[in-house]
N, C-alpha and C positions, 0 to 999 in steps of 0.2 A: 366629715366634709373636707377637712384639711388633708386627710389621707388620699381621698379621691383626687383633689387638686394637685397634690404632690406627685401622685402616680402619673396623672396626665402630663404634668410638667416634665417629669423624667422621660416619659415616652416621647414627648415632642422633642426634647433635647437629644434623645438617642436617634430619632428620625433625622433631625437636622445634621447631627454628627455623621450619620450614615450617608446622607446625601452629599455632604462636603467631602467625605472620604471617597465616595464613588466618583464625584466630579474630578477630584484630584487624580484619581486613578486613570480616568479617561482623558485627562489632559496631557498624558505622558508624551504621546507622539507630537502633539501640537507644540510642546515646549522644545523638542529637539528638531522640529522643522521638517517632519516627513508628512507629505500630503496624503489625503484620503477622505473617505466619507465621514460625516459627523456621527459619533456614536450616541445611541440612546442610553440613558443612565441605568436602565434595567437590564437590557440584553445586548448592549453594544451595537454591532452591525449584523448580529446573527439572523434577525428576521429577514433582512434584505438578502443576506448571503444565501439563505435557503429558499428564497422566493423563486429562483430559477436554477437551472443546472449551474453548478458553482463556477465552471469555466466561463460561462456567459456573464455572470455577475462580475467576475474579475475583469473580463473584457470591457464591460461598461465602465468600470472604475478606472481602468488603465487609460481609456480614452478621455475621461472627464477631468482627471487631476494632473497638475503640472509636475515637472521634473525637479527633483531635489537640487540638482546642480545648475539649474537655470537654463538648460538648453533642451530643445525638443527636436528629435529626429523622427521622421515619419509622423505618427500621431500618438506614439506611446511613451509612457514614462518608464523609468527603469526600477524605481522603488515605489511601492504603494503600501500604505498602512491601513489596517482595519482591525476591528475587535471581533474575534470569533467567540461571541458571548462576552465575557470580561477578560479574555485571553488576548494580549497584544500580539498581533501578527504583522510581519512585513512580507509582502509578496515581492519576489525578486525576479528581474530580467537582466540585472547587471551581472555579466559573466564573471567579472573579477571578484565581486562580492560573493557570488555563488562558490567560486573556487576557494575563497577565504573560509567560508562556512564548511564546505564539504571536504576540503583537502588540507589547506595550509594550517588551519587552526581547528581541525576536527575534534581534538581532545576536549574543546569547550562546547562542542555541539553533538555529542554522542547521543543524547536523548532526543527522541522524536517530539515534534510539536504537539501541544495538547489539542486534539481534535475529537476525541471520543472519551470524555472524562468518565462516563459511567462504566465503560469497558475497562478503563485504566484502573479504576478503584475496585473492580470485581476480584474477589479472592482467587478465582481460577484464571480468568482471562488476563489478569495483569502479568501472568508468567509467560504470555505469548511474546514472541520476538517483536511483534508490532507495538507492544505496550511496556516491555521490560525497560528498565533504566540502568544507567551505569552504576557500578562497574560490572554488574552481572550481564548486561546486554552483550558486551564484547565476547565473553566466553560462550554465551548461548548462541550467538551468531556463528561463531567458529564451529560449534557442534552441529548446527543445522546445515552449514555449508559443507560439512563432511559428506553429506549425501549427494553432493552435486559435482564430485570430481569426475574427470573423464573416464576413469576406470569404472566407477559406479554406474554412470550413464550408459557406458558401452554394454554393460551386462544387461541393462534393461531394454536395449535396442530390439532384440527379437520379439519381445512382447509388443512393443510399439508398432513394429512392422505388421504383425499379425492383426492388430486392431485396425490399422490403416487399410489393409487388404479387405477386411470385412466392410469397412466404410465405403470403399470404392464399389464393391459389389452391390451394396444397398442403393447407391446412386445410379448404378447402371440400370436397375429396374425402372427408375423414374425416367431415365434418358430414353429407354426403349419405348416407353409409352408416350413420350412427348409431353409429359406432365411438368408444369412449373413446380419448383421446389423452393421453399423458404429455407435458405441454408443455415441461418443462425441457429434454429432449434436442432438441426442435424449436427452442426458443429458442437453444440452443447452436449449432445449425446456422445459424440466422439471424445470430447474433452473429459466427460465423466468416465468413459472407458479407460482412457489413459490414466486418470488420477486414481480411480478406484483400484485398478490393478497395479499401477506403478507405485502408488503411495501406500496403499493398505493391503495389497495382495488379494483383493476380493475377486474371486473367480465367478463373476456375474456379468451379464451383458446388458447394455443400455441402448444400443442401436435399435431404432425402430420401436422404442418403448418411451414415448415422450412424457407419459404420466408416471414414470417410475418415482417412488417416494424420495429416493436420494436426490434426484434432479430437483424436485420441489424444495427440499431442504437447502440445497446449494444456492438456488435462486433467491430464496427468502433470506438467507444469511446476508448475502451481498447487498440486497436491496433494503435491509433493515438498519444498516449502519448509518449513524448520524441522523436519525429520524425520531420523531415522537416527542411528547412532553417531558419525559425523563431526561432525554438528551438536552433539550432546550434549557431546562432548569439547571441541570448539572453544569452545563457549559457556561452559564451566566453567573454562577456563584462560586467559581474556583477560588476567588480571593478570600473566602471565608474559611478555607482550610478545614481543620478538624471539626469546626462547628457544624459542618454539613454531614457528619457521620450518620445521624438519624435518617437523613434523606437517602443515603446510599444503602442503608438497611432496607428502606422501603423499596428501592429499585430491585434489590435481590428478591423481595417477596412478590413484586407485582410486574416487573418488566420481563418481557419475553426475550431472553438472551438466546438467539438461535445458535450462535457459535458454542455456547455452553452445552446445549443439547447434543450438538455434533461431537463435542469433546468427550462427553460421557459415553457416547456410542462407540468410541475407539478404545475405551479403557479395558474392556474384556479381552480385546485382541492383544493388547500389551501384556496383560497378566498371563494369558495363555502361552504366549511365546516365551516369556521368562521362565515359566514352569516346565515347558516341554520343547526342547530344541528341534523336534521333528516338524514343528510348525514354522520354522525359519523360511523366509522367502527372499528373493532378490528384489527388494522394494525399498522405498524410502522409509517406511516404518522400521524396518530392520536396521537401516543405517542409523536412525535415531537411537535405537536400542543399543547399538554398539559404540556410539559416539561418546567421547569424553571431553571435558573442558575444564579450564582453570577457573574456579570460583573464588573471586577475591573478596567476597562478603565475609564479615566477621563470623567465626564459628566453623569456617572451612580451612583453617590454617593451623599449622603445628609449629612449635618452637623447639629448636635443637641447638644447644650451645649458644644461646642468645640470638640465633638467626631464625627469621620467620620463613618457613617453608610452606608453600602452597602446593598441594598435590592435586592432580587431576581427578575428577570424579565423573561417574556416569550421570546421565540425565535422570531425574526423578520421573515417576509415572505421570505426575501432573504435568511436568514440563514436556514430556513426550506427547501426551494426548492433546494438549492445547496447541502445541506447535504443529503437530500433524494436521489438526483441524484447520489451523491457520493456512498452511500450505494448500490444503484442500480448497479452501474458499478463494485464496489469492490466485491459484492456478486455473480454476474452473472458468470463471467469467472472462478473465483477460485472454485466455487461450482461445476460447470460442469467438470472442469479438475480433481478435487479431486475425484469425483464420478467415473470418467473414470479410474483413476489409481487403485482405490479400486476394481473395477470390473476386471481389468487386473490381479491383484495379486490373486484374488479369482479363476480366471480361470487358472492361472499358477500353483497354489499350491492347488490341489484338497483336500488334507488333511486339510488344513486351512479352505477351503470352507465348508467342512463337519462339522468341529467344530463350525463354525459360524452358520451354518444352525441348528445344534442341539441346540445350546444355544437359538436361536430365537424361535424355536419350543417349547422348554421347557418353555420359558418365556410366550409365548402365551397360553400354556396349563394352566399355573399357574394363569395368570391374566385375560385371556379371550381376550386380544387385546394388540396391541402395543401402549399403552397410554403413556402419558408424563413421568410418574414415571417409567414405565418399560424401556423405551428407555434411560433415563438419569441415571438410577441407577442399573439396573439388567443386562444389556448387556455388561458386563465387558470385555469379550474376543473380542467382536466386537469393543469395544473402543480401545483395544490394537492394533487390526489390522489396524484400521483407523489411529491411532497415528504413527505406524510404516510406513504406506503408506505415510503419510505426511513427515516423516523423509527421506525416500528413494526417494520420488518423490514430493518434495514441489511444490505446484502450483504457489507460488510467491517466486522468487529466490533471489532477491537483493533489497528488498523494505524497509528494516528497516534502517532508517537513522536518525541521530541526529546532531545538530549544537551547538557548544559551545557559550554560551552567553557572557561569560567573559574569560579572560586569565586564564589558570590553569597549574599546574605542576603535572605530573604523572611519578613516578619512575625516577625522576631526569631530565625528558625532559619537557621543557616549550613549551606549545601550546598557540597560540594566539586566541583571540576571533574570531569567524567566521569559524574556522576549523570545517569541517564536518566529521562525522564518519559513516561508513556503516558496519552493521553487516552482515558478509558473511555467512549466515545461511546454504546455500547449502554446502559450503566447510567445515563448522563445522560438518554437518551431514555425510560427506564423509571422515572425518579424523579418522583414526584408533586409535589415542590417546584417543579419546572420545567415539568412537563406534567400538569395536572390530569387524573385518570382516565387514566393513561398506557396502559392496556391497551385503551382504547376507540379505535376508528378514526374520526377526525374531521378531514376535509380542511379545515374552516373554520378550524382553529387555525393553518394555514399560509398564511392569506390575507394578502397584503401590504398591504391597505388598512386 
């Protein structure tokens, strides 16, 4: 009897201690004076954060809670705190603070904010550039960026032109019949053409094949991020650290990691190219195979005469396949969405459409074709239209996040290590303090001159 009573007492004491610990954890922002919604002791603000599209939830919170510095311009605050599960987040529209995080003190904010903890703990997906942490992230980013130099992109231009010509011919058939066309699925097919060929060198067509398996995989990967019970539980229990290892073992066994399946599908291509140089292609996968970077992790350094020397190394097969898959997913949905919105504004504003058309026609008359130099240097008005489209209709709304590696102080407020920051780019784009008449579409505001 005593044993049962003692056990119950210990369990009750542990529960009380846990509740006190959680309450103290969730009082962090209140103590430093940053406004925001009241968190739940179990899941913070995650339930509400996922109840609507995330940019709409942030919009509601920005309108509801007051400003840290005691002034209110328009109807929006500049700082807003919330708990993404048990992860403390500050959503920012303060441009000076954003510059502090992303530029002036970037060494303390190299790591991304914790938004997909189950992916970040995955043995394969954690090597993605989206999930990798410092110091390895910096070198990995340089290696991935190796594939986006002007020279590399210029070599891929003929392939892009060929795919674009095929796309236009497919639309001409619809135009001749007078048939209405939902362009988003068409742009998804075009995006897949670009990515499959430009990234993986896959000599396969997707235009006019809306039910192609690879299209289905790409859509499902993007739409499965930050969803489901595993994400909800994992995101709400990060403070328990290594105690949650059994949970992450369960996620490996039962969660459907779409990006993992896509990564494994590229592994054979990597191994084949490494074994046989005749399979080389002018594509992003080949660029990753040829890339090198400085790995500052222990075990990748040598010591000579007392000096530590870090030599560059090539990417491992795991790093190549998971980052190729990441580029695949990141480029697919955003490209198709951005093209859809550009088409929308050209249809909505005929005068802008005519100016774009005239600029393109003049450029073709002068150079004979839309080659790389023409597209990147001479179509300035088109560039302004695209930039304004991305401001007004950004395809990625809340994706820029950073995490503080060390404690720091900003404007007299002390933030602890582990605090995450989200750049609320959509809300910055819609703020009339930064963009007069933000709902108006005006390419001239993006003019570089």
